[in-house]
C-alpha positions, 0 to 999 in steps of 0.5 A: 500500499502507498503512503497517503499523498495529499493531492493539490489542484494545479490551476493553469494560466487558462484557468485564471482567465477562465479560457480553454487552451487555444483561445484566441489573442482577442479572447485573452485580452477580452477575458483579462478585461472582464476579469479586471473589471469584475475584481475592480480593486476588491480582488485578493491581491495574490489572485490579482497577481495570478490573473495578471501573470497569466495574461503576460504569458498567454498574451505573448506568442513566445511565452505562450508557446513555451507554456503550452509545450510545458503543459503538454510535457506535464499531461504527457508524463501524467498519462504514463504515470496513470498507465503505469498504475493501471498496468500494475492493477491489472496484474493483481488477482482478481477480488472475490466476493468474500473479499467485500468490506464488511461496511459495504455489505452492511450499506448495501444490505440496508438499501436493499431492505 
């Protein structure tokens, strides 16, 4: 059994601007202006900084290309890791009915009653 690992959510620059990857330059500009108006001086300074950084990266073609390549590299690495985990899981012996945890059997029995 693997030790407990707390997973965190990693947001991308696209997430901060509420845009899909591949959004046009005009959409990036419009999203940035919309979010700035929505915050209008009332936003958390850290969030304002993250939104501004996202805009700076995505509005520059060279920085955006490098950023997109890095996102792709991370996604490919995650896919490889998931495939390895699934392949390891497939080599385990199948579970049998008697292996079902008692709390689950109790919950199903109560639901069926």
